[in-house]
N, C-alpha and C positions, 0 to 999 in steps of 0.2 A: 076820345079814342074812336067812338062810333062814326064820327064825321069823316074819319080817314077812309072809311069803307066806300065812300061815294067819290067817284072820279068825275071831276068837272072838266069838260073839254072846252078849251079856249079857242074861239073862232078867230079868223083873220083880223088884224087890227082895225080894218075899216068896216067890219060887219056891224050892223045895228042890232038892237034887241029883237027886232022883228024877225031876224034871221034864225033865232033860236028855236029849233023844232026837233022833231023826233030823231032826225039824222045826227043831232048833236049829242045824243045820249048814247054812250057806249058801255058795254059790259065787258069787263076784263075776263078773258077766258083762260082756263087751265091755270098755269102757274104764273101768269103775267102779273097778277096782283101781288105775289110774293116779291117779285123783282122790282115792282113799282114802289112798294112800301115794306121793305124787308124788316124794319124795326118793329113793325106790328107783330111779326111772327117770331122773331128771335131776340128781341130786346133792343139791340143796337147793331151798328156795323163796325164797331171797334173790336177790341180784344175779347170782350165778353161775348159778343155775338159770334165772333169767329169760333171760339171754343164751344159755344152752344151747338154748333153743327155736330161736333163729336158726341156731345151728350145725347142728342136726338137719336143718333144711330146706335150708340151703346145702350140707350134705354130700351130699344127694341130687343136687343139680346138679353137684357136683364128681365124683361117681361117674359121671355121664353124660360128663363131660370125660375121666375116666380111660379110659372105654370108647371114646373117640374121637368122641363125638357132640355135644359142646357146647364152644363157645369164648367165650361171653359170658354173664355173670351180673350181674344188677343187684339191689342191696339198697336198699330205701327205708325210712327211718324216717318215718312219717307224723305229721301234726300232733297226732293223738290218741294217740301212742305205740303205734300198731299198726305191723305190719311187712309189707312186700311183698317177696317174692323171686321174680324172674323169670329164666328161662334159655331158651336156644335149643336145648335137647336134643331128644330124640325125643318127649317128652310121655308122661305116665303112660298105660299102656293103659286103654282105656275099655270094651272089649268085655265081654260076659257070661262069667264064669268058669264052666266046666262043672260043677265040683264044688260050688260054693257057690250058683250060680244068681243071683248078683248081679254088678254091674259090678266089674271089676278095680280101677278107680279107688276105688270105695267100700270095697273090701276093704283097699286100701293105707292109706286114710285112717281106717278105723274098727276094724281088727282088729290086735291085737298079733301079732308074728311073722308078718306077711303082707307080702310084697314080693318084688321081683326079686333081692334080695341073696342069697337062698338058691339061686338058679339059677346055676351056674357058667358056663353058656353066655351068660347075660345080662351078668353083671358078674364079670370075672376077679378083681378085688380091690375091696374096698369098706370104707369106714369104718363105715357103719351096719349091720354084719353082724347085730346083734341083731334087726333088723327091727321095732323098736318106736318108731323115731324120729318120723316125721311123724304117726303115730297118737297118740303122746304129746302132741305139739304141739296136735293137734286136741282131745284130751281136756282140756287145760289152758287152752283159749281159750274166751272167751265167744262169739266169732264167728270162723268161718274160711270162706273161699271159695277154691276151687281152680278154675282155668281151664286147660284143656288144649287145645293146638292140635296136631292130627295128622290124617292121612288126609283133608286138605282141609277139615276142619270145626273148629269151636270148641265144646268141651264145657265144662259147668260143674256144680258142685254146692256147696251151702252147708250149714254145720253150726253148731249151737249146743251148746257143751260136748260136742262129739263126736257129736251126734245129727244124722243127715242130715235136712234140711228138705224134700227132694224127691229123686226119682230123678235120676241123671245125665241131663242134657238137652243138646240141641244148640241153641246160641244164634246161630250164624253160620257163615260160611265163611272159610277162610284158607289161603294157600299156605305159611305159616310153620309151624314146629313148635316145641314147647316147653311148659313148665309155669309157671304163675304162681300163687303161694300167698300169700294175704293173711290174716293172723290178728291177733287182739287178745287178749293174755294176760288171764286171769281174775284180777281184783284180789281175789277172795275166796280165792284160792290163794296168790298171791305177796305177800310183805311189801313188795316194791318193784316198781313197774311202769314206771319211767322208764329207758329204755335209755341207756347211756353211749356217746356217739359214739366216743371213743377206744378203748373196749373192742372195739367192732364193727370199727373200722378196723384195729386191731392184728391181729385174727384174719384178716380179708380180705387184709391185706398178706402175712401168712404164706402163705396159700393161693396167692396170685399167684406168690410165689417158688417154692413147691413144685410148681407146675404152670405152667411157662413157656409163654408163648404164649396164655394165657387172659386176657381183659379182665374185670376185676371192678370194677363201678361201685358207689359208695356215695353216696347222697343223703340229707340230713337236711332234711326239709321243716318242721321246727319253728321255723326262723328263716330268713326270706327277705330278700334285699336289695331295693333300690328297684325293680329290674327284675323282681322276683318270682322270682328264682333263689335256690337254697339257698346260704346263707353257708358252710356246711360241706359239702364234697363231695370225693370222691377218685376217681381212675381208677387202679387198681392193675394193673400189667402188667410182666412181666419177660421179657426175652429170654435172660438169662444164668442164670436159675434159682438153684441153691444158691450158686454163686460170688458172684452179686450179693447174695444173702441174707447171706453171711458178711461181705462188704464193708459192707453196711448196719449189721450188728450191731457191726462193729469200727471204724466211722468216727470214733469219738471217741478211739481209741487209736492209738498209734504202732506200726506193725508192726515186727517184728524183722528187721533187715537189709534193710528195704525189700521184704520178701517179698510175693509175690502168693499168693492162696489156692490150695492144692492141691485138685484135683478128682479124685474116685475114683468109678468107676461100673462096675457089672457086671450084665448081664442073665442071666448064667449061673446055673444051679441053680434051685432052687425059689423062692428069694427074691431079687428084684431089689434092688440096693443102690445108693444114691447118698450120697456123703459129700463135704463141702467143709470145709476147715480152714485156719487160719493162726495163726501165733504172733505175739504182740505183746509189748511191754516191760512189761506190767502183771503182777500176781501172781495173778490169779484165773482159775479154769477156767470157761468159759462154753459149755456144751454144750446144744444144743436138739435134741430127738429127736422123730421123727414116724413113725407107722405108718399107711399108707394115708391120709395127710394129717391124721391125728388127732394132736394135740400130746400126747405121752406125757411129761408134766412130771415124773413119778416115775421115768422111765427104763425099765429092763427089760433083757431079754436082748440086744437089739441094742446098747444102750449098753455092756453088759458086754463084748461082743465087740470093740467099738471100743476101749475102754480097755485091754484085755489086749493087743491088737495094737500099740498105741502104745508101751506099756511094753516089750514083748518086742523089737520091732524097733529101737527107739532104743538100748536097753541093749546089744544085740548089735552094732549099728553102732559105738557108742562103744568097746566092747571090741576089736572087730576092727581098728579104726583107731587104737588106742592113744591115744584122746582123754581118757581118765581119768587117765593118768599114774600118779603114786605114790598116787593116791586109790583105786586098785583094791583092793577088799577092806577098805578102811578105813571106807567109808561104806555103810551099809545103805540102799539106795534104796527108796523107797515109790512106789506107783503114781501118787500125786498129784504127785510130783516131776516126772514126765514130762509133766504136763498143766498146769503153772502157766503162765499167759499164753496158753493155747490156747483159741481160739474155733472152734467147729465146729458143723455141722448134719448130722444123720444122718437119712436118709429111706429107709425100706424099704417094700416092697409085699408083704404077706403074704396069701395066698389065704384062709386060715382062721385069722385072728388070735385068740389067746387073751388077752383083756384081763381085768384085775382090776376087775370092776364095769362097769356100763353106761356110766359116764362115761369109760371107756377111758383110764386114766392110767398104766398100767404093762403092758408086754408080757411074756408068759410063755412064748412059743414057744421051746423050747430050740434048735431048728434055726437060729434067728437068730444065736446066738452064733458058730457056725462060719462062717455066711454072711458076716457083717460082718467078722469077724476075718480071714478069708481074703482078702477084697478089699482091706482097709486094709493088711494086712501086705505083700501083693504090690506094690501101687502105691507105698507109702511107702518100701519098701526101694529100689526103682528111683529114686525121687525123691532120696533121700539120696545115692545114689551119683553122680547127675548134678548135684547141687548141694552140693559139699563145703564151700564157704564158709558157706552158710546152715546146713548141717548142724552145723558146728562151733559156730556161735553158739547153736543150739538145745541142744546138749550142754552148753555153758557155762552156759546158763540152767538146765538140769536140775541141774547141780552146785550152783549158787547157791541154787536152791530147796531142795535137800536140806540144805544147810548151814543155811539159814534155818529150816527145819522142825525140825532137831535143836536149834538154839538156842532156838526157841520151846518145844519140848517140855521142855527143861531148866528154862526159866523157869516153865512151867506146873506142873511137878512141885514146884518150890520154893514156888509159890503155894499149892498144896494140902497141902504137907507139914505134919504136926502136926494136921491136921484129921481127927478120928476119925469123926465122924458129923454130917452136915449137919442131920439131923432134930433133933439135940439142941441145935443152935444154936451149937456150938463153932466158933470160927474165922471167924465171920461178920463182915462189915464193921462198923466202929464206928458208921457213919452210918445203918445200917439200923435202922429201928424195926419189929421183927418182929411177927407176929401170934401169938396164943396157940394157935390151932388148928394141928394138924400134918398134917391130911389135905390133900394137894396139890390134890385136886379141888374143895375148898371155899376154898382160899387164893388171894389176889390180891396181886400185887406192883405197886405204882405206882412208875414211874420218873419222878420229878418234877424239872422244871427249876428249879434254884436252891435255896439253903438257906432263903430266906424262904418261898417257896411250899411247900417241903417241911415247914417248921414248921407252917404253916397246915393242910396235909393231915394231919399227925400229930394235930393237935387235933381235926379234924373226922371222922376215919375211924372205922370200927367196928374196934376193936382185936382182936376175936375172929378175923376172917378177912382183914383188910386190912393189908398191910405197906407201908411207905414207904421208898424209897431216894432221897434227894435227890442230884442230879447237879450238880456245880459247873462252870458254863460249857459250852463246846462240846467234846464228846468228840473223840477222834482220828478223822480221816477215813480209815477202813480201806481205801477204794478206792485210796489212793495209798501206803499204808504197807507196809513189810516185815512178815512174819508175826510175828517175834519182838518187833518194836516194838509190835504190837497188845497182846500180853500184858504188856508193861511199862507200858502206860498205866494210871494209877491208877483212873480212872473205869470203864474197861472191866474191869479186874481186880475191882472191887467188884461190877459186874453179874454177872460170871461166877461169883464166889464166892457171892453171895447166892442165885443160882438153884440151885446145887448140881449142876451138870452136869459130866460128865467126858469126856475124849477117850480112846478105846480103839481098838486095832487089830482089825479084823475078821479072824478066823483063816482064813476061807476065801479072801477076796479080798486080804488084806494092806492094805486101805484104812483110813485113820484115820476113825473114825466117832464121832458124838456119842452118848454113853450118857445117856438121860434117865430112867433108873431112879430116880435120887434127886432129880429135879427137884422143887423145893419148892413151886412155884406153877403152877397150870394156867391162870391168867389173868395175863398180864404186860401191864400197861397203861401206855402212854406218855402222860404228861400234861404238856404244855408250854403256854407262853403263846400267845395267839391273835394273834401279830404275826409280823413277818418273821423275827426272831431265833428265835422259838419254832418256826416252820416249818423253819428250817435245822437246829436241834437235833433235831427229830423226824426229819428226813431222815437225819441222821448216825446216829441210833440204828437206824433202819430199815435203813440200809446195813450196819451191823454185824450185825444179825440175818440179813439176806439173804445176805451174803457169808461169814459165819463161824459162824452158828448157824441155818442154814436149816431144820433139823429142827423148830425151834420154830414156824416159820411153817407148815410142811407139816402139823404136828399141830394147827394151829388155836389156838395158845396166845397169839398176839400180838394186842393190841387197841390202839386209839387212843381216848383220852378226848375227849369233845366238850363243853368248857366253853362257856357262852353268850358271845355277842359283845356283847349289849346288856342293860341293865336299863332298862325303860321304867316311869316312875313318875308318878302324879298323886295327891297327898295320901297316903293310906295304901294305895292300890291300886298294885300293881306286877306287871309281867310280864317274865319272862326270855325272850330271843329269840336264836335260833341262826342266823337268816338275815335278809337284808334284807326279804324278804317278811313274815316274822314281825314285824319291827320296824315296818314301815309299817302292818300290820294292828293291832298293839297301840296305836300312836299314835292311829289313828282310833277304836279302841274306847274308849280312856280319854278322848279328847277329847269323845266323846259328842255329836258334831255341833257342838261349840263350837270355840274357837280351839286349833289343835294346838300353838301356841307355849307354851301353859300346861302341856304335857306334857314332863317332863324325861327326856332320853335320856342314859344313861351308857354309854360304849363301854368294854368291858373289853379292855384290851390285855395285861394280866398277871394271872396267877392270884393274885398277892399283893394285888390290888385287892379281892378278895372275902375276907370273914371266914370262919372255920371252918364256921359253920352254912350259909352260902351255898354254899361249895364242896361241902359234903356233899349238900345238897338238889338242886343242879343237876348235879353232875358225878360224885359218888361213891356216892350212894344207889342200890342195885340196883333199887329199885322205881320210880325216877324218871329215872335217868341214861340216856344213849344212848352205846353203845360201837360203834366200827367195827372189825370183825374184819379182820385183814390176811390176804389170800389172794393166791395167784399164779395167774392164769389162763393166762398165757403167759410161760414162762421167757425167751423171746427178747425180748419187750417189756420185761419187768422188767429184764433185763440192760442193754438199750439205755437205759432211763430212768436207771438208777443210774450207768452209765458217762458218760452225757451230763451229768447234774447234778453228779456228784462227781469226775469225771476231770479231767485236765490241760488238755484242749483247750477253748479259750474259744469258738471260732466255733460249734461245734454247740450249746453251751449257750445262746449268745445267740439262735441261730435257734429253739431250743426255747422259750425264754421269750417271744420275739416272737410265735411262733405261738399260744402258749397264754395270753398275757397277758390277753386279753379274757375268758377263762373263769376267771381267778384273782382273788383278793381282794388288793388292795394297800393297805398302810397308809401314809399320808402324814403 
């Protein structure tokens, strides 16, 4: 990553090495570096990076809330896909900075590493500690306007790709305070410029739970009702904070022994800690962690402290109260045994957080281990002693989880026994049509719905780097299954074996982790029919990857193929279409002003309706296909969606479908 900070200037083609001198070294000034290497600052230039722009601006408003000066934030998605963020905080200072000689507002908007986040008297804690947030948004927007209300006046300044169009000026008077930022992302930088309502809503909902007492409004002006009001809008507000957050995350699951969430909080020490957790009857661990309101979906030291405390306290309680009986010493417990069916939210406030990268996905501060561990251990110990009935049921669940894990490990070992080397192709599933290349970075595995479509894919593929594994019917729903049942499932066993991954115990933590050293493909592509059954199968496979092979998602290896929905033909001319808008445009084009009834439209509901050449040209050819990479923006949202769609509770699933039906495609 550090090598990207150095810009190498390439001389004219005919220049020799002797021409390389001082004039060839350039320093990128102002925000040029952001536009040159945007992914260094916001993660990527796709959907994740696009939405990261909103997070950077909203984080500034949240920082005002953390400091006690803001209790209302409004985010608006405008008709042109621009964004407006408004708060009632103190407003960015507008006076002239004595060192730079320019307005403090202009400094914050145009200079990297400039802002109040570095002044501990201004912000005790902050998510945007790197100080590049709002200036990056400015650099990556074609237009940005900021309006500040403070000191009885209204100030404004406008920018184009980060360049001020005029000095900060006064445009009116106001008794209110706050900052309003309006920006339009640069479509020459981003591959996608259409914001997703659900993605924005998910993040704002998190912030409302993490900061109880703050109203966060979201309005989408891209679709209005007959009265001119936005069809999609939300008002996020929480009085209960993390306890309500855990209840929201766990609403699709049945709690263990009717438990209410435990709440743990301590303002002592250097790091304030808040934790809420509850056990349910399911088998998966669902932990969401945050540092200064930033979603650390890769975890870090605060999660490490939480996990160690849970294991240590529960094991000691079980031993001290003789709840393990004759099983003491016979079962070697693992950390994950104590967390099966545990839903929890960890939130810490760190004055000087050490994040891995600007996108802040993993905490590195070692002091967070003891801070979180101490709080959780103290309060959990007391809770267990005061709730013996619930405590026994938790211990019983731990025992069941350990037994299931041991049974699963035995099945897994049998599954891989006799297989000497994945790379040689020994022991691979018989249904797998492997590729000839052995370089994982070049190889792709298509998981294809059904033997028929699998056969077509085998005929149409490039055998050098594309492997095909047909899947028969719907695989096991891992959301409801015991762990050992997962490994007994034939289709899941075939996927696991074909990929070449192993489970190993981490020597330091004792946790079971996925070893990807022998992963045989760095593109794993789910290819299913474009109908309801195909969508269900795709969701089942995604649930498997998210719950049992999440490292594949975290490393960016999982993709979804995008077969066309329509073939529009007139005579020898034909157009493949992926959306309704594409279909309508193709029909008009081929009709050529004539009767559209003469244009034939074929709806593809199954991959088997295409021949090998069509499947290759539309869906498998790297030069022409479109793949959607599977990423996780919010672990809390992902967990909630999977548990809603694949869990036992019918009412939340019906509510989810009714709410989102208008935005889904339905086959009749």
